[in-house]
N, C-alpha and C positions, 0 to 999 in steps of 0.2 A: 653456740650449741643450744642455748636457751631459746633463741629465736627459732631455730630449726624445730625443736621439740614442740614449741608453741604452734608452728605452722602445721606439723604433723597432727596435733590435737585438733586444730581447726578443720583440717581436711577430713579427719575421722568423724567429727560431729556433723559436718556438712554431708558426708556420705551416708551417715545413719539417717539423716533427715530427708535427703533427696533420693537416696537409693540408686542414683544414676552417676554419681561422681566416680572418677577413677580411684581405686583404692591405693593407698600409699603403703608399700611393703618394705620392710627392712631389707637391706642387702649388705653383703660383706665384700663386694667387688667394686673397685673404682671404675666409674663410667666416664670415658673420654671421647669427645667428638671433635670435628673440625677439619682443618686444612689437610688436603691430600699431599702437600709438600712436606709438612711437618710429620705426617703420618709415619714414614719410614723410620725417622729418628725416634719418635715416641714408641714405636713398636719394639725397637731394639732395647730401649730403656725398660719398657714394660716386661719384656721377656726375661731380662736379667733380674729385674725386681722380683718377679714371680719365682725364679729359680733360687735366688740367694736370700730370700726373707721368708717369714712365716705367713706372709699375706698372699692372697690369690693374685694371679696375673691380671692386671687391669684389662677391661674390655675396651677396645678401640673401634671407632667407626669413622670412616672418611666421608664427611658430609660437605666439605668445602668450608672455607673460613666464614663466609656470610651465613651459611646454613648452620654451622656449629654455634656461632654467637647468638643466632636466633633461638636455638634450642636452650643454650646456656642461660639466656636472659629470661626464659619463660617463668622461672620461679624457684622457690626453695622447697626442698623435699626430695626424697630418693627416686621419685619418678622423673627427676630432671638430672642432666649431666653434672658431674663434679668439676670437670676440667674441659676446656675447649682449646684446641690448637689453632693458630692463625698465621698465615703467611703475609699478613699486613697488620698494622696496629688497629686496635678497636677504634671505631668511629665515635665521635661525641654523641651521635644519635643512638648508637647501640648502648653506650654507657647509660644514657637517659632511659632507654627502654628497660635495662636491667634494674635501675633504681625504682622505676614506676611499678615493677613487678615484685619488689621486695628483695631483689638481689643487691643488697647495699654494700657489702664488704667484698671487694674483688682484689685479688693479688695478681699483678701483672709481672710476667717474667719474660725478658728478652733473652733468647737463647743463642743467637748467632746471626750470621749473614748467609745469603744465598743469592745466586744470580739467575735470572730468567733467560733461558737459552732458546735460540731458534735452531732446532736440530734437524738433521736429515741423515739418511743412510750414508755410510762411507762410499757407497757405490754411486751416489748422486753428486751432482755439481754443487759444491758448497757456495754459500752466499757471503759476499763481502759487501755489507749494506750500511746505509745511514738510517738514522731515525726518521728523517724526512721520507726516504724511500719506503720504510715500513708503513708509515702513515698513509702514503699515497696508494700502496698496494692493498691495505686492509680497511681503510675508512669507508663508511657508507656513502659519504658525499665528499667530493674533492673539487678544487677550482677548475673551471674550463680552461682551454688553452690561452684565452685572452686574460685570464686571471681576474675577471670582473664579476663572476657569479659562481655559485656552487651548483654542481650537477651530480646525478647518480654516478657512482664510480664506474668509468668505462673500461678500466684496464683489465684485460684478460690474461695477458702474459707479463712476466716480470720485465722483459725487455722493453715493453711499452712504457713502464715507469721510468726506466733508464737503460740506455743501450749497453751499459756495462754489466747488467744483470742477465741471468740465463734466459734464453729464448724458449721458455716453456710455460705452461699455464700456472697461474697463481693458485696453489692449493695448500692451505695452511690449516692444520688441526690444532685446536686449542681448548682451553677450559671454558665452562659456562659462567654466566654472570654471578653465580653464588660463590665462585672461587676467589680466594685471595690472590692467586696468581693472575687471574684475569684483571682484578682491580689494580694490581701493581703494574701489570703490562700496560694497561690503559694510561695509568698515571705517568709512568716513566718513559715508555716508548711512544705511545700514540700522542700524548700531550707534548712530549719532547719534540717529535717531528712536526706536529701541528703548529707549534710555536715558531717554526722556521719559515712559515708561509705568511707573508706580510698581510695578505687580504684577510686571513682568518685571525691573525694575531691582533688586528686592529678592531675586531668585533667587541661588543660588550661582553662582560664576563660570562653571563648565563648562556648567551648564544654561542660563544666560543666553546664553552664546556660541552654543550650539546653536540657540536660538530666533532670536537676532538675525541669524545668518548664513544661515539657511535661506530660500531664495527659492521661492515657490510654483511648482508643477509642473502646474497644471491648465489651462494654455493662455493665461493672462493675461500671463505672461512667456514670451517666445519667444527661445530661444538662437539667435543668428544667425551663429555661427562667429566666426573671427578676422578676417573681412573687413569692416571698418567701412564701406567704400564700398558694400557690399551693403545695409547698414542705410540709408545715405543714399538709395540708389535706391528702396528700398521706402517710405521716408517721403515721397518726392516723388510716389509713385503712390498712397499710401494716407493720406488726411487724418485717419483715425480713430486712427492709431498714433503712438506716441512711441518714441524711440530713445535709447540710452545709449552715448556714445562721447566721445572727447577733444575739447577745444576746437579743436584745429587743423583737425579735419574740419568743424566749424561754420564756421570762418573761410573754408575753401576753398569752402564752399557757402552763403555768407551771402546770396546772391541768392535762394535758394529756401527756406532753412531758418531757423528761429528757435529760441531757447533759453528754457526755463522760468526764471522767477525763483524762487530757492530761499532761503527764510528772508529774503525781502526784498532779496536781492542778485542782481544780474545777473552772468553770467560774463564780465566784461570783463578786459582785461589788468591793469588797476590792481587790481581786486578779487581776481584770482587770485594775482598776485605778492605782495600784502600779506596773503594768507590770509583776507581778509574774506569771500570766497566760500566757503561751507562745504564744498564738494566739490572742493577744490584738492589737488593732490598733486605730488610731485617725479618727475622722469624720470632714468633712469640707463643706463649701459652698463658691462659688465664685460669685462676683457681677460685672456686666458690668457698670463701672462708667459713661460711656457716655450716658447711658439710664436714669441715675438719673436726675429727673427734667423734663424728657420728658414723660416717662411712670409714671403716678402718683402713689405715695405710696412706692416706692422702699426704700428710706431712712427710712421711718417710719416702714416698715416691718423689716428692718435690726435692727432698734432700739428695736422693740418688741422682736425679736429673741434673742438679746444679753442683755436683761434686767435680773436682778437678779430674778425677779418673774417668768421668763421663764426658764432660763438655770442654775440658781443657785442651791445650795445644797437643798433648799426647793422649787425649782421651779416646775411648772406643768409638765415640760418634764421629770423630774425624775420619775413621776408616770407612764410614758409610756416606761421607760427603759433606758433613757439617763444617762450616767455616767459623771457627770460634771468635768470640768477641775479644777485643784487646784485653790484656790481663787485668788492669785496674778496673775497667768496666765490668769484667766478668766477676771479679771479687765482690764488687758492690752489688751486682745483680744477685749473686748467691746469698749475700747477707740479707738483702731485702726479701728474697724468696723464703729463706728458712725462718726468718722472723715473722713471716706472713704480714709484711707491710702492705696496707690497703691503699688503693687508688683514691684520689680526691676528685678526679675528673679534669683537674686543671692541666694534668700532663698531656691531655689530648687537644688542648686549645692551641 
């Protein structure tokens, strides 16, 4: 708190001297940014928190994991967010950016698991697909037929990738590069499929990553922004398209949407929590400890989120699609969160 008050004083002095600095105003509402995947869970917690306590309902903004961490790490002071949600773990480079901007004490909270689904309308032909098929369908460059060089992705129809797939155009809507879902999909699905191609797998690490991480830009993959509900709406109106988003959105729309089988595994709660589903990932949020005690309610919000009645096996977040951590891991995570245990950075290495 002393650090934060010092930062406020510095900003005030700079503002008085320069007259062009952005003023730092006190606020009584928690400001949360970040992942569109974590957003529905955080929204439910925030609404209950606002109803059941004397604190205002926290303000949430869906900026994507990367966008949220960028905002979070910009500095200390109430012009900056207090908490950021993430559908992937903070990167070492992001931790370093936080530290260089004075955001020294960060509390990391792992909240549960989620699967990335390849969804479509129930009126569409569902996919039964491998990671290699996904890579070949969505990569910017793929091997030629001889397998001796890379070429611009020539595949227009799914059936051109493999005759077992639907004979219809490849149209996939997904998140932008600022999204944690995009990061996780690239790491789990694209890299996973890329690694099965001998020519690419034999490349030097940097060149291999460039190929594995590059998604095609010729219209087959459509960036749909950070609003996953928009993808859901488009899938319901377009039976030729597929969409990439978190399992919770599939659960919410299970009456109209279906999910592809990936490597023989359906995205069920059991398969995701056990990591049997190959595109499963963890969900997180990060707290700026210097804001605790300055912006009212942060510690209490964290306690609400990490209570058994919220994120436990029978908690209310399960009803909206959260897949809880295993009990011992959950108990330890709650203890670390409520005690505001700060990161060292070594966790990310």
